[in-house]
One Martini backbone bead per residue (centre of mass of N, CA, C, O) as a GRO file, in nm:
protein
  297
    1UNK     BB    1   1.142   2.126   2.259
    2UNK     BB    2   0.897   2.060   2.010
    3UNK     BB    3   0.653   1.962   1.797
    4UNK     BB    4   0.770   2.093   1.534
    5UNK     BB    5   1.049   1.957   1.549
    6UNK     BB    6   0.947   1.659   1.563
    7UNK     BB    7   0.803   1.667   1.288
    8UNK     BB    8   1.052   1.729   1.111
    9UNK     BB    9   1.196   1.468   1.188
   10UNK     BB   10   0.990   1.266   1.094
   11UNK     BB   11   0.976   1.366   0.804
   12UNK     BB   12   1.275   1.297   0.737
   13UNK     BB   13   1.244   0.989   0.791
   14UNK     BB   14   1.014   0.946   0.575
   15UNK     BB   15   1.130   1.141   0.307
   16UNK     BB   16   1.468   1.197   0.298
   17UNK     BB   17   1.443   1.532   0.275
   18UNK     BB   18   1.438   1.868   0.291
   19UNK     BB   19   1.257   1.926   0.042
   20UNK     BB   20   1.027   1.733   0.115
   21UNK     BB   21   0.954   1.866   0.386
   22UNK     BB   22   0.901   2.144   0.285
   23UNK     BB   23   0.661   2.074   0.106
   24UNK     BB   24   0.480   1.939   0.311
   25UNK     BB   25   0.496   2.209   0.521
   26UNK     BB   26   0.514   2.479   0.354
   27UNK     BB   27   0.826   2.549   0.350
   28UNK     BB   28   1.143   2.618   0.384
   29UNK     BB   29   1.456   2.469   0.402
   30UNK     BB   30   1.547   2.668   0.618
   31UNK     BB   31   1.329   2.622   0.824
   32UNK     BB   32   1.402   2.329   0.870
   33UNK     BB   33   1.694   2.377   0.960
   34UNK     BB   34   1.611   2.539   1.220
   35UNK     BB   35   1.452   2.324   1.360
   36UNK     BB   36   1.687   2.126   1.380
   37UNK     BB   37   1.880   2.304   1.536
   38UNK     BB   38   1.693   2.350   1.782
   39UNK     BB   39   1.675   2.044   1.852
   40UNK     BB   40   1.985   1.982   1.892
   41UNK     BB   41   2.017   2.161   2.153
   42UNK     BB   42   1.878   1.926   2.335
   43UNK     BB   43   2.126   1.758   2.243
   44UNK     BB   44   2.453   1.573   2.286
   45UNK     BB   45   2.370   1.426   2.029
   46UNK     BB   46   2.348   1.348   1.704
   47UNK     BB   47   2.071   1.343   1.467
   48UNK     BB   48   2.250   1.415   1.225
   49UNK     BB   49   2.392   1.334   0.881
   50UNK     BB   50   2.601   1.327   0.630
   51UNK     BB   51   2.518   1.162   0.295
   52UNK     BB   52   2.660   1.338   0.108
   53UNK     BB   53   2.390   1.540  -0.003
   54UNK     BB   54   2.240   1.419   0.242
   55UNK     BB   55   2.015   1.403   0.506
   56UNK     BB   56   2.061   1.203   0.804
   57UNK     BB   57   1.996   0.982   1.049
   58UNK     BB   58   2.075   0.884   1.336
   59UNK     BB   59   2.011   0.670   1.583
   60UNK     BB   60   1.901   0.891   1.766
   61UNK     BB   61   1.711   1.014   1.553
   62UNK     BB   62   1.542   0.761   1.507
   63UNK     BB   63   1.439   0.741   1.798
   64UNK     BB   64   1.295   1.007   1.811
   65UNK     BB   65   1.119   0.969   1.565
   66UNK     BB   66   0.969   0.740   1.691
   67UNK     BB   67   0.862   0.903   1.941
   68UNK     BB   68   0.706   1.117   1.767
   69UNK     BB   69   0.466   0.938   1.720
   70UNK     BB   70   0.354   0.941   1.995
   71UNK     BB   71   0.338   1.248   2.037
   72UNK     BB   72   0.133   1.293   1.812
   73UNK     BB   73  -0.093   1.111   1.938
   74UNK     BB   74  -0.108   1.279   2.202
   75UNK     BB   75  -0.176   1.551   2.087
   76UNK     BB   76  -0.422   1.469   1.941
   77UNK     BB   77  -0.575   1.388   2.194
   78UNK     BB   78  -0.572   1.665   2.327
   79UNK     BB   79  -0.725   1.817   2.111
   80UNK     BB   80  -0.990   1.653   2.133
   81UNK     BB   81  -1.057   1.742   2.426
   82UNK     BB   82  -1.109   2.061   2.297
   83UNK     BB   83  -1.212   1.939   1.990
   84UNK     BB   84  -1.490   1.784   1.859
   85UNK     BB   85  -1.473   1.871   1.545
   86UNK     BB   86  -1.291   1.618   1.452
   87UNK     BB   87  -1.567   1.440   1.447
   88UNK     BB   88  -1.658   1.529   1.188
   89UNK     BB   89  -1.856   1.411   0.906
   90UNK     BB   90  -1.729   1.655   0.709
   91UNK     BB   91  -1.457   1.533   0.707
   92UNK     BB   92  -1.239   1.442   0.492
   93UNK     BB   93  -1.120   1.139   0.334
   94UNK     BB   94  -0.826   0.989   0.236
   95UNK     BB   95  -0.793   0.737  -0.033
   96UNK     BB   96  -0.549   0.490  -0.111
   97UNK     BB   97  -0.484   0.273  -0.407
   98UNK     BB   98  -0.443   0.029  -0.578
   99UNK     BB   99  -0.569  -0.050  -0.868
  100UNK     BB  100  -0.753  -0.296  -0.832
  101UNK     BB  101  -0.883  -0.187  -0.562
  102UNK     BB  102  -0.993   0.065  -0.694
  103UNK     BB  103  -1.169  -0.070  -0.907
  104UNK     BB  104  -1.344  -0.256  -0.688
  105UNK     BB  105  -1.393  -0.034  -0.432
  106UNK     BB  106  -1.466   0.266  -0.478
  107UNK     BB  107  -1.755   0.243  -0.551
  108UNK     BB  108  -1.875   0.089  -0.305
  109UNK     BB  109  -1.766   0.298  -0.099
  110UNK     BB  110  -1.928   0.539  -0.195
  111UNK     BB  111  -2.206   0.419  -0.163
  112UNK     BB  112  -2.191   0.343   0.141
  113UNK     BB  113  -2.127   0.645   0.253
  114UNK     BB  114  -2.276   0.881   0.098
  115UNK     BB  115  -2.075   1.135   0.214
  116UNK     BB  116  -2.021   0.983   0.506
  117UNK     BB  117  -1.769   1.070   0.457
  118UNK     BB  118  -1.591   1.245   0.256
  119UNK     BB  119  -1.418   1.152  -0.035
  120UNK     BB  120  -1.057   1.107  -0.144
  121UNK     BB  121  -0.942   0.964  -0.425
  122UNK     BB  122  -0.650   0.747  -0.493
  123UNK     BB  123  -0.415   0.620  -0.718
  124UNK     BB  124  -0.131   0.379  -0.669
  125UNK     BB  125   0.176   0.270  -0.829
  126UNK     BB  126   0.383   0.086  -0.626
  127UNK     BB  127   0.626  -0.030  -0.461
  128UNK     BB  128   0.620  -0.219  -0.179
  129UNK     BB  129   0.808  -0.015  -0.003
  130UNK     BB  130   0.632   0.258  -0.058
  131UNK     BB  131   0.355   0.243   0.096
  132UNK     BB  132   0.415   0.364   0.383
  133UNK     BB  133   0.473   0.660   0.279
  134UNK     BB  134   0.165   0.738   0.202
  135UNK     BB  135   0.060   0.826   0.489
  136UNK     BB  136   0.166   1.127   0.467
  137UNK     BB  137  -0.085   1.193   0.234
  138UNK     BB  138  -0.286   0.968   0.364
  139UNK     BB  139  -0.527   0.831   0.568
  140UNK     BB  140  -0.559   0.585   0.365
  141UNK     BB  141  -0.387   0.271   0.272
  142UNK     BB  142  -0.402   0.045   0.011
  143UNK     BB  143  -0.224  -0.257   0.046
  144UNK     BB  144   0.023  -0.498  -0.088
  145UNK     BB  145   0.133  -0.847  -0.031
  146UNK     BB  146   0.284  -1.118   0.008
  147UNK     BB  147   0.215  -1.339   0.246
  148UNK     BB  148   0.546  -1.411   0.306
  149UNK     BB  149   0.626  -1.142   0.356
  150UNK     BB  150   0.715  -0.885   0.515
  151UNK     BB  151   0.609  -0.680   0.722
  152UNK     BB  152   0.509  -0.407   0.809
  153UNK     BB  153   0.605  -0.115   0.960
  154UNK     BB  154   0.529  -0.049   1.285
  155UNK     BB  155   0.660   0.223   1.350
  156UNK     BB  156   0.499   0.381   1.105
  157UNK     BB  157   0.239   0.190   1.114
  158UNK     BB  158  -0.092   0.098   1.076
  159UNK     BB  159  -0.279  -0.225   1.063
  160UNK     BB  160  -0.555  -0.325   0.849
  161UNK     BB  161  -0.704  -0.597   0.775
  162UNK     BB  162  -0.893  -0.716   0.472
  163UNK     BB  163  -0.724  -0.952   0.280
  164UNK     BB  164  -0.707  -1.280   0.156
  165UNK     BB  165  -0.573  -1.336  -0.166
  166UNK     BB  166  -0.606  -1.516  -0.435
  167UNK     BB  167  -0.423  -1.641  -0.713
  168UNK     BB  168  -0.485  -1.689  -1.059
  169UNK     BB  169  -0.495  -1.828  -1.371
  170UNK     BB  170  -0.486  -1.650  -1.670
  171UNK     BB  171  -0.699  -1.744  -1.952
  172UNK     BB  172  -0.790  -1.799  -2.240
  173UNK     BB  173  -1.092  -1.928  -2.335
  174UNK     BB  174  -0.929  -2.101  -2.580
  175UNK     BB  175  -0.765  -2.253  -2.405
  176UNK     BB  176  -0.687  -2.585  -2.334
  177UNK     BB  177  -0.710  -2.523  -2.009
  178UNK     BB  178  -0.994  -2.386  -1.960
  179UNK     BB  179  -1.174  -2.661  -1.892
  180UNK     BB  180  -1.045  -2.663  -1.614
  181UNK     BB  181  -1.093  -2.624  -1.271
  182UNK     BB  182  -0.780  -2.700  -1.234
  183UNK     BB  183  -0.435  -2.658  -1.170
  184UNK     BB  184  -0.087  -2.713  -1.236
  185UNK     BB  185   0.226  -2.624  -1.263
  186UNK     BB  186   0.299  -2.815  -1.497
  187UNK     BB  187   0.077  -2.690  -1.692
  188UNK     BB  188   0.231  -2.375  -1.686
  189UNK     BB  189   0.546  -2.356  -1.693
  190UNK     BB  190   0.579  -2.327  -2.029
  191UNK     BB  191   0.455  -2.066  -2.040
  192UNK     BB  192   0.375  -1.760  -2.128
  193UNK     BB  193   0.432  -1.448  -1.938
  194UNK     BB  194   0.277  -1.219  -1.719
  195UNK     BB  195   0.428  -0.944  -1.542
  196UNK     BB  196   0.550  -0.738  -1.333
  197UNK     BB  197   0.747  -0.521  -1.214
  198UNK     BB  198   1.017  -0.496  -1.058
  199UNK     BB  199   0.924  -0.466  -0.698
  200UNK     BB  200   0.649  -0.561  -0.719
  201UNK     BB  201   0.444  -0.761  -0.556
  202UNK     BB  202   0.357  -0.985  -0.776
  203UNK     BB  203   0.640  -1.086  -0.854
  204UNK     BB  204   0.680  -1.278  -0.598
  205UNK     BB  205   0.436  -1.475  -0.687
  206UNK     BB  206   0.574  -1.585  -0.937
  207UNK     BB  207   0.820  -1.711  -0.787
  208UNK     BB  208   0.660  -1.939  -0.664
  209UNK     BB  209   0.604  -2.092  -0.921
  210UNK     BB  210   0.898  -2.140  -1.002
  211UNK     BB  211   0.988  -2.301  -0.747
  212UNK     BB  212   0.777  -2.526  -0.805
  213UNK     BB  213   0.888  -2.590  -1.113
  214UNK     BB  214   1.202  -2.576  -1.130
  215UNK     BB  215   1.193  -2.307  -1.311
  216UNK     BB  216   1.198  -2.068  -1.523
  217UNK     BB  217   1.000  -1.819  -1.641
  218UNK     BB  218   0.842  -1.691  -1.934
  219UNK     BB  219   0.880  -1.357  -1.940
  220UNK     BB  220   0.729  -1.124  -2.193
  221UNK     BB  221   0.569  -0.932  -1.986
  222UNK     BB  222   0.534  -0.588  -1.831
  223UNK     BB  223   0.252  -0.549  -1.632
  224UNK     BB  224   0.056  -0.365  -1.390
  225UNK     BB  225  -0.208  -0.374  -1.520
  226UNK     BB  226  -0.466  -0.600  -1.504
  227UNK     BB  227  -0.648  -0.515  -1.750
  228UNK     BB  228  -0.412  -0.534  -1.947
  229UNK     BB  229  -0.311  -0.814  -1.909
  230UNK     BB  230  -0.587  -0.955  -1.983
  231UNK     BB  231  -0.578  -0.862  -2.283
  232UNK     BB  232  -0.336  -1.036  -2.343
  233UNK     BB  233  -0.461  -1.296  -2.273
  234UNK     BB  234  -0.706  -1.294  -2.455
  235UNK     BB  235  -0.504  -1.306  -2.718
  236UNK     BB  236  -0.308  -1.574  -2.646
  237UNK     BB  237  -0.001  -1.491  -2.565
  238UNK     BB  238  -0.059  -1.539  -2.246
  239UNK     BB  239  -0.015  -1.569  -1.901
  240UNK     BB  240  -0.147  -1.511  -1.563
  241UNK     BB  241  -0.145  -1.357  -1.244
  242UNK     BB  242  -0.449  -1.307  -1.057
  243UNK     BB  243  -0.679  -1.176  -0.888
  244UNK     BB  244  -0.981  -1.332  -0.776
  245UNK     BB  245  -1.144  -1.072  -0.640
  246UNK     BB  246  -1.034  -0.775  -0.788
  247UNK     BB  247  -1.064  -0.858  -1.057
  248UNK     BB  248  -1.187  -0.781  -1.422
  249UNK     BB  249  -1.245  -0.988  -1.632
  250UNK     BB  250  -1.336  -1.083  -1.928
  251UNK     BB  251  -1.503  -1.328  -2.131
  252UNK     BB  252  -1.201  -1.408  -2.263
  253UNK     BB  253  -1.152  -1.497  -1.953
  254UNK     BB  254  -0.998  -1.720  -1.722
  255UNK     BB  255  -0.993  -1.864  -1.398
  256UNK     BB  256  -0.736  -2.070  -1.230
  257UNK     BB  257  -0.648  -2.271  -0.989
  258UNK     BB  258  -0.383  -2.389  -0.782
  259UNK     BB  259  -0.338  -2.700  -0.633
  260UNK     BB  260  -0.001  -2.714  -0.549
  261UNK     BB  261  -0.014  -2.391  -0.467
  262UNK     BB  262   0.035  -2.114  -0.265
  263UNK     BB  263  -0.125  -1.800  -0.380
  264UNK     BB  264  -0.092  -1.498  -0.194
  265UNK     BB  265  -0.246  -1.198  -0.070
  266UNK     BB  266  -0.219  -0.907   0.114
  267UNK     BB  267  -0.479  -0.671   0.233
  268UNK     BB  268  -0.410  -0.346   0.349
  269UNK     BB  269  -0.453  -0.099   0.589
  270UNK     BB  270  -0.274   0.218   0.601
  271UNK     BB  271  -0.174   0.422   0.900
  272UNK     BB  272  -0.158   0.663   1.111
  273UNK     BB  273  -0.213   0.646   1.428
  274UNK     BB  274  -0.388   0.919   1.466
  275UNK     BB  275  -0.616   0.855   1.261
  276UNK     BB  276  -0.792   0.650   1.435
  277UNK     BB  277  -0.929   0.901   1.609
  278UNK     BB  278  -1.102   0.933   1.361
  279UNK     BB  279  -1.421   0.885   1.273
  280UNK     BB  280  -1.403   0.889   0.960
  281UNK     BB  281  -1.179   0.667   0.945
  282UNK     BB  282  -1.334   0.446   1.084
  283UNK     BB  283  -1.580   0.435   0.891
  284UNK     BB  284  -1.406   0.364   0.640
  285UNK     BB  285  -1.296   0.097   0.747
  286UNK     BB  286  -1.561  -0.046   0.791
  287UNK     BB  287  -1.633  -0.031   0.486
  288UNK     BB  288  -1.395  -0.183   0.377
  289UNK     BB  289  -1.454  -0.446   0.515
  290UNK     BB  290  -1.721  -0.496   0.383
  291UNK     BB  291  -1.623  -0.490   0.085
  292UNK     BB  292  -1.409  -0.728   0.134
  293UNK     BB  293  -1.648  -0.941   0.212
  294UNK     BB  294  -1.778  -0.926  -0.061
  295UNK     BB  295  -1.872  -1.093  -0.301
  296UNK     BB  296  -1.661  -0.984  -0.561
  297UNK     BB  297  -1.460  -0.769  -0.379
   0.00000   0.00000   0.00000
Protein backbone atom coordinates (compact mmCIF):
# COMPACT_ATOMS: atom_id res chain seq x y z
CA UNK A 1 0.00 0.00 0.00
CA UNK A 2 1.40 3.38 -0.99
CA UNK A 3 0.21 6.96 -1.30
CA UNK A 4 -0.58 6.71 -5.00
CA UNK A 5 -2.87 3.73 -4.44
CA UNK A 6 -4.69 5.51 -1.61
CA UNK A 7 -5.13 8.59 -3.78
CA UNK A 8 -6.72 6.48 -6.52
CA UNK A 9 -9.15 4.98 -3.98
CA UNK A 10 -10.03 8.40 -2.59
CA UNK A 11 -10.60 9.80 -6.07
CA UNK A 12 -12.86 6.86 -6.90
CA UNK A 13 -14.88 7.59 -3.75
CA UNK A 14 -15.30 11.23 -4.73
CA UNK A 15 -15.61 10.98 -8.52
CA UNK A 16 -17.60 7.75 -8.84
CA UNK A 17 -16.05 6.11 -11.91
CA UNK A 18 -12.74 4.76 -13.21
CA UNK A 19 -12.96 7.03 -16.25
CA UNK A 20 -13.39 10.16 -14.10
CA UNK A 21 -10.44 9.14 -11.89
CA UNK A 22 -8.29 8.53 -14.95
CA UNK A 23 -9.12 11.96 -16.37
CA UNK A 24 -8.39 13.67 -13.05
CA UNK A 25 -5.03 11.93 -12.60
CA UNK A 26 -4.07 12.15 -16.31
CA UNK A 27 -3.58 8.38 -16.63
CA UNK A 28 -5.39 5.58 -18.43
CA UNK A 29 -8.30 3.65 -16.88
CA UNK A 30 -6.06 0.57 -17.07
CA UNK A 31 -3.46 2.30 -14.88
CA UNK A 32 -6.19 3.15 -12.36
CA UNK A 33 -7.33 -0.48 -12.29
CA UNK A 34 -3.74 -1.65 -11.73
CA UNK A 35 -3.32 0.69 -8.75
CA UNK A 36 -6.58 -0.55 -7.23
CA UNK A 37 -5.55 -4.17 -7.78
CA UNK A 38 -2.20 -3.52 -6.07
CA UNK A 39 -3.96 -1.88 -3.15
CA UNK A 40 -6.43 -4.77 -2.87
CA UNK A 41 -3.54 -7.21 -2.35
CA UNK A 42 -2.79 -5.50 0.97
CA UNK A 43 -6.21 -6.36 2.42
CA UNK A 44 -8.14 -9.56 3.09
CA UNK A 45 -11.56 -8.02 2.43
CA UNK A 46 -12.81 -6.53 -0.86
CA UNK A 47 -12.40 -2.77 -1.25
CA UNK A 48 -14.53 -2.46 -4.40
CA UNK A 49 -17.51 -4.17 -5.96
CA UNK A 50 -19.38 -4.04 -9.26
CA UNK A 51 -22.72 -2.23 -9.26
CA UNK A 52 -24.09 -2.64 -12.73
CA UNK A 53 -21.43 -1.29 -15.08
CA UNK A 54 -19.79 0.91 -12.42
CA UNK A 55 -17.14 0.11 -9.84
CA UNK A 56 -18.18 1.16 -6.33
CA UNK A 57 -16.53 1.00 -2.92
CA UNK A 58 -17.49 -1.55 -0.29
CA UNK A 59 -17.88 -0.42 3.33
CA UNK A 60 -14.24 -1.38 3.89
CA UNK A 61 -13.24 0.62 0.83
CA UNK A 62 -15.18 3.64 2.07
CA UNK A 63 -13.44 3.40 5.46
CA UNK A 64 -10.02 3.26 3.77
CA UNK A 65 -10.94 6.16 1.46
CA UNK A 66 -11.89 8.20 4.51
CA UNK A 67 -8.56 7.36 6.16
CA UNK A 68 -6.83 8.36 2.92
CA UNK A 69 -7.97 11.95 3.58
CA UNK A 70 -5.89 11.99 6.76
CA UNK A 71 -3.00 10.29 4.99
CA UNK A 72 -3.06 12.96 2.28
CA UNK A 73 -3.02 15.72 4.90
CA UNK A 74 -0.13 14.04 6.75
CA UNK A 75 1.89 13.54 3.58
CA UNK A 76 1.28 17.15 2.59
CA UNK A 77 2.57 18.27 6.01
CA UNK A 78 5.68 16.11 5.58
CA UNK A 79 6.43 17.62 2.20
CA UNK A 80 6.08 21.12 3.57
CA UNK A 81 8.70 20.28 6.19
CA UNK A 82 11.29 19.82 3.43
CA UNK A 83 9.90 22.25 0.87
CA UNK A 84 8.93 25.72 2.03
CA UNK A 85 8.42 26.68 -1.61
CA UNK A 86 4.82 25.50 -1.13
CA UNK A 87 4.29 28.65 0.89
CA UNK A 88 5.21 30.81 -2.06
CA UNK A 89 2.91 33.80 -2.56
CA UNK A 90 3.34 33.29 -6.32
CA UNK A 91 1.45 29.96 -6.36
CA UNK A 92 -2.02 30.55 -7.90
CA UNK A 93 -5.15 29.73 -5.88
CA UNK A 94 -8.25 28.54 -7.74
CA UNK A 95 -11.58 29.81 -6.40
CA UNK A 96 -14.96 28.51 -7.56
CA UNK A 97 -18.24 30.19 -6.58
CA UNK A 98 -21.92 29.95 -7.40
CA UNK A 99 -23.18 32.74 -9.65
CA UNK A 100 -24.46 35.42 -7.28
CA UNK A 101 -21.43 35.09 -4.99
CA UNK A 102 -19.12 35.23 -8.00
CA UNK A 103 -20.87 38.36 -9.25
CA UNK A 104 -20.73 40.08 -5.85
CA UNK A 105 -17.35 38.93 -4.58
CA UNK A 106 -14.88 38.11 -7.38
CA UNK A 107 -14.23 41.76 -8.21
CA UNK A 108 -13.63 42.91 -4.60
CA UNK A 109 -11.57 39.78 -3.91
CA UNK A 110 -9.28 40.38 -6.87
CA UNK A 111 -8.88 44.01 -5.84
CA UNK A 112 -8.12 43.14 -2.22
CA UNK A 113 -5.48 40.54 -3.07
CA UNK A 114 -3.89 42.55 -5.89
CA UNK A 115 -2.24 39.47 -7.37
CA UNK A 116 -0.82 38.03 -4.14
CA UNK A 117 -1.56 35.22 -4.50
CA UNK A 118 -2.73 35.09 -8.12
CA UNK A 119 -6.37 34.00 -8.38
CA UNK A 120 -7.95 31.64 -10.89
CA UNK A 121 -11.72 32.34 -10.73
CA UNK A 122 -14.48 29.99 -11.92
CA UNK A 123 -18.26 30.13 -11.52
CA UNK A 124 -20.27 26.91 -11.17
CA UNK A 125 -24.05 26.53 -11.05
CA UNK A 126 -24.63 23.11 -9.48
CA UNK A 127 -27.22 21.31 -7.38
CA UNK A 128 -26.71 21.54 -3.62
CA UNK A 129 -25.35 18.02 -3.18
CA UNK A 130 -22.78 18.56 -5.95
CA UNK A 131 -20.83 21.35 -4.23
CA UNK A 132 -18.55 19.11 -2.10
CA UNK A 133 -17.28 17.29 -5.20
CA UNK A 134 -15.96 20.58 -6.63
CA UNK A 135 -13.13 20.65 -4.05
CA UNK A 136 -11.45 17.96 -6.13
CA UNK A 137 -10.83 20.53 -8.87
CA UNK A 138 -10.62 23.86 -6.99
CA UNK A 139 -8.66 25.07 -3.95
CA UNK A 140 -11.62 27.00 -2.51
CA UNK A 141 -15.29 26.41 -3.34
CA UNK A 142 -17.85 29.03 -2.28
CA UNK A 143 -21.08 27.08 -1.72
CA UNK A 144 -24.52 27.80 -0.32
CA UNK A 145 -27.38 25.88 1.30
CA UNK A 146 -30.59 26.72 3.20
CA UNK A 147 -29.94 27.46 6.85
CA UNK A 148 -31.93 24.46 8.08
CA UNK A 149 -30.58 21.93 5.56
CA UNK A 150 -28.12 19.14 6.50
CA UNK A 151 -24.51 20.24 7.03
CA UNK A 152 -21.83 19.64 4.40
CA UNK A 153 -20.16 16.17 4.68
CA UNK A 154 -17.36 16.70 7.23
CA UNK A 155 -15.53 13.54 6.11
CA UNK A 156 -14.90 14.98 2.66
CA UNK A 157 -14.44 18.72 3.14
CA UNK A 158 -13.40 21.40 5.59
CA UNK A 159 -15.99 24.17 6.02
CA UNK A 160 -15.19 27.85 6.62
CA UNK A 161 -18.38 29.88 7.32
CA UNK A 162 -18.57 33.14 5.38
CA UNK A 163 -22.09 34.56 5.64
CA UNK A 164 -25.59 33.90 6.96
CA UNK A 165 -27.62 35.72 4.34
CA UNK A 166 -31.34 36.55 4.49
CA UNK A 167 -33.48 36.26 1.38
CA UNK A 168 -36.01 38.98 0.61
CA UNK A 169 -38.96 39.17 -1.73
CA UNK A 170 -38.08 40.91 -4.99
CA UNK A 171 -40.91 43.02 -6.41
CA UNK A 172 -41.23 45.28 -9.41
CA UNK A 173 -40.83 48.90 -8.28
CA UNK A 174 -44.38 49.57 -9.51
CA UNK A 175 -45.88 46.62 -7.62
CA UNK A 176 -48.66 47.63 -5.17
CA UNK A 177 -46.67 46.10 -2.30
CA UNK A 178 -43.41 47.86 -3.16
CA UNK A 179 -44.16 50.81 -0.89
CA UNK A 180 -44.19 48.69 2.27
CA UNK A 181 -41.05 48.40 4.42
CA UNK A 182 -41.69 44.70 5.08
CA UNK A 183 -44.13 42.02 3.99
CA UNK A 184 -45.92 39.05 5.47
CA UNK A 185 -46.32 35.63 3.86
CA UNK A 186 -50.04 36.21 3.42
CA UNK A 187 -49.27 39.31 1.33
CA UNK A 188 -47.39 37.35 -1.33
CA UNK A 189 -48.69 33.78 -1.12
CA UNK A 190 -51.05 34.28 -4.07
CA UNK A 191 -48.42 35.89 -6.33
CA UNK A 192 -46.85 34.28 -9.37
CA UNK A 193 -43.29 33.23 -8.47
CA UNK A 194 -39.87 32.76 -10.02
CA UNK A 195 -37.92 29.85 -8.50
CA UNK A 196 -34.70 28.02 -9.31
CA UNK A 197 -34.58 24.54 -10.82
CA UNK A 198 -35.44 21.59 -8.57
CA UNK A 199 -32.49 20.34 -6.52
CA UNK A 200 -30.75 23.71 -6.39
CA UNK A 201 -30.31 25.34 -2.96
CA UNK A 202 -32.77 28.24 -3.24
CA UNK A 203 -35.62 25.91 -4.21
CA UNK A 204 -35.72 24.67 -0.64
CA UNK A 205 -36.04 28.21 0.67
CA UNK A 206 -39.16 28.87 -1.40
CA UNK A 207 -40.60 25.72 0.18
CA UNK A 208 -40.24 27.45 3.56
CA UNK A 209 -42.57 30.19 2.33
CA UNK A 210 -45.05 27.65 0.97
CA UNK A 211 -45.17 25.84 4.32
CA UNK A 212 -45.75 29.12 6.15
CA UNK A 213 -48.49 30.03 3.67
CA UNK A 214 -50.10 26.59 4.09
CA UNK A 215 -50.59 26.39 0.35
CA UNK A 216 -48.47 25.61 -2.72
CA UNK A 217 -46.97 28.60 -4.48
CA UNK A 218 -47.65 29.28 -8.14
CA UNK A 219 -44.17 28.86 -9.63
CA UNK A 220 -44.37 30.00 -13.25
CA UNK A 221 -40.65 30.42 -14.08
CA UNK A 222 -37.55 28.32 -13.28
CA UNK A 223 -34.46 30.51 -13.54
CA UNK A 224 -31.16 29.92 -11.74
CA UNK A 225 -29.41 33.18 -12.58
CA UNK A 226 -30.45 35.81 -10.03
CA UNK A 227 -29.94 38.75 -12.38
CA UNK A 228 -32.10 37.02 -15.01
CA UNK A 229 -34.78 36.29 -12.40
CA UNK A 230 -34.84 39.93 -11.27
CA UNK A 231 -35.23 41.06 -14.89
CA UNK A 232 -38.43 38.99 -15.02
CA UNK A 233 -39.50 40.53 -11.71
CA UNK A 234 -38.82 44.01 -13.08
CA UNK A 235 -41.22 43.28 -15.93
CA UNK A 236 -43.98 42.79 -13.35
CA UNK A 237 -44.71 39.21 -14.34
CA UNK A 238 -43.80 37.55 -11.01
CA UNK A 239 -42.02 37.94 -7.67
CA UNK A 240 -39.00 36.02 -6.37
CA UNK A 241 -36.92 35.26 -3.30
CA UNK A 242 -33.44 36.69 -3.81
CA UNK A 243 -30.36 37.08 -1.60
CA UNK A 244 -30.41 40.39 0.25
CA UNK A 245 -26.63 40.86 0.36
CA UNK A 246 -25.14 39.33 -2.78
CA UNK A 247 -27.81 40.05 -5.41
CA UNK A 248 -27.58 43.16 -7.57
CA UNK A 249 -31.12 44.06 -8.68
CA UNK A 250 -31.59 47.10 -10.89
CA UNK A 251 -33.55 50.25 -10.05
CA UNK A 252 -36.79 48.70 -11.32
CA UNK A 253 -36.76 46.09 -8.53
CA UNK A 254 -37.16 46.51 -4.76
CA UNK A 255 -36.35 43.97 -2.03
CA UNK A 256 -38.61 43.58 1.00
CA UNK A 257 -38.05 41.23 4.00
CA UNK A 258 -40.68 38.81 5.23
CA UNK A 259 -41.59 39.72 8.81
CA UNK A 260 -43.22 36.43 9.84
CA UNK A 261 -40.87 33.74 8.52
CA UNK A 262 -37.09 33.26 8.72
CA UNK A 263 -35.61 32.63 5.26
CA UNK A 264 -31.81 32.45 5.29
CA UNK A 265 -29.04 30.66 3.49
CA UNK A 266 -25.55 29.77 4.67
CA UNK A 267 -22.65 30.73 2.43
CA UNK A 268 -19.51 28.70 3.19
CA UNK A 269 -16.08 28.07 1.75
CA UNK A 270 -15.42 24.35 1.17
CA UNK A 271 -11.97 22.90 0.63
CA UNK A 272 -9.91 19.76 1.03
CA UNK A 273 -8.25 19.50 4.46
CA UNK A 274 -4.71 19.69 3.09
CA UNK A 275 -5.46 22.93 1.23
CA UNK A 276 -5.61 24.81 4.54
CA UNK A 277 -1.88 24.24 4.97
CA UNK A 278 -1.09 26.53 2.02
CA UNK A 279 -0.39 30.13 2.91
CA UNK A 280 -1.98 31.38 -0.30
CA UNK A 281 -5.23 29.53 0.43
CA UNK A 282 -5.35 30.95 3.96
CA UNK A 283 -4.75 34.43 2.57
CA UNK A 284 -7.66 33.99 0.14
CA UNK A 285 -9.92 32.75 2.93
CA UNK A 286 -9.07 35.78 5.07
CA UNK A 287 -9.87 38.08 2.15
CA UNK A 288 -13.13 36.23 1.47
CA UNK A 289 -14.20 36.71 5.10
CA UNK A 290 -13.48 40.45 4.82
CA UNK A 291 -15.43 40.76 1.57
CA UNK A 292 -18.37 38.83 3.05
CA UNK A 293 -18.43 41.14 6.10
CA UNK A 294 -18.41 44.30 3.99
CA UNK A 295 -21.85 46.01 3.86
CA UNK A 296 -23.28 45.49 0.40
CA UNK A 297 -21.00 42.48 -0.12
